[in-house]
C-alpha positions as CSV (number, residue, x, y, z in Angstrom):
1,M,87.4,106.1,179.3
2,A,90.0,106.5,182.1
3,N,91.6,103.5,184.3
4,Q,89.5,102.9,187.4
5,Y,91.7,100.9,190.3
6,W,89.3,99.3,193.6
7,V,91.1,99.7,196.7
8,C,90.3,97.5,200.0
9,I,92.5,97.7,203.6
10,I,91.0,95.2,206.1
11,G,92.9,95.4,209.1
12,P,94.3,96.3,212.1
13,V,95.6,92.9,212.8
14,E,98.2,91.7,214.8
15,K,100.8,89.5,211.6
16,S,101.7,87.4,214.1
17,E,98.1,86.0,214.3
18,L,97.5,85.2,210.8
19,P,98.5,82.2,209.2
20,D,101.0,81.7,205.9
21,G,99.5,82.5,203.1
22,A,96.2,84.7,204.8
23,D,96.4,87.7,202.1
24,N,95.8,84.5,199.8
25,P,92.4,84.5,200.6
26,P,90.6,88.2,200.1
27,R,93.1,88.3,197.2
28,S,92.1,85.2,195.0
29,A,87.9,86.0,196.1
30,A,88.7,89.7,194.6
31,I,90.8,88.8,191.7
32,N,88.2,86.4,190.9
33,A,85.3,88.5,191.2
34,V,87.2,90.7,188.3
35,I,88.0,88.1,186.8
36,N,83.9,86.6,186.6
37,M,82.8,90.3,186.2
38,L,85.2,91.2,183.1
39,N,86.1,88.2,181.9
40,K,89.8,89.5,181.8
41,Q,92.4,88.9,184.4
42,P,93.2,92.1,187.0
43,E,96.6,93.4,188.3
44,C,97.0,92.7,192.2
45,W,98.7,94.2,195.1
46,S,98.3,92.9,198.2
47,G,99.8,92.0,201.6
48,W,100.2,92.4,205.0
49,G,102.9,94.4,205.3
50,C,101.0,98.3,205.7
51,N,102.0,99.1,208.9
52,Q,100.1,102.1,211.2
53,E,102.5,104.5,209.5
54,T,102.6,103.4,206.3
55,F,98.0,103.1,206.5
56,E,98.5,105.8,207.6
57,K,100.0,107.9,205.1
58,I,97.8,105.5,202.4
59,M,94.6,107.0,204.2
60,A,95.8,111.2,204.1
61,V,96.4,111.1,200.2
62,W,93.0,108.7,200.0
63,N,91.2,111.1,202.1
64,K,92.4,114.1,199.6
């Protein structure tokens, strides 16, 4: 069976309004949900470093 990936984009938000570690709660929730369902640790890439230009490039690929 082919590997699958779950993708989620949250935003836009002003980075200056986010406290340090603001990416930890949604990342932890997603990881813990997978651990609870599959009993294994998934790989995870996340963070607030995606600007509008990068978001638009991702969405162009995602929507193909």
